[in-house]
C-alpha positions, 0 to 999 in steps of 0.5 A: 678031370681032377682039379690037381691035374688041371693045376699041374698041367697049367703050371707045366705049360706056363713053365714050358712057355717061360723056358721057351721064351728065355731060350728064344731070347738067348738064341736071338741075342746070340745070333745078333751078337754073331752079326746076323741081321735083325730079321735073321736073328728074329727068325732064329729066335722064332725057330728056337722058340718053336722047337723048344716049345714042341719038345716041352709039350711032348715031355709034358704029354709023356709025363701026364700019360705016365701019371694016368 
């Protein structure tokens, strides 16, 4: 595997994790602000994290598949 491609993959995965974490934090805070209990807000944050990370990884796979 090309070192530049490995670096690109690592950077994209780090960006996906960061975006997913920020989205999850926002979803959890908005759920809590809406009056949800703490466990419900954490569950909503977890669902948001998992969903956004799935979409980000699918887009990364599509991008890297198109580059090869």
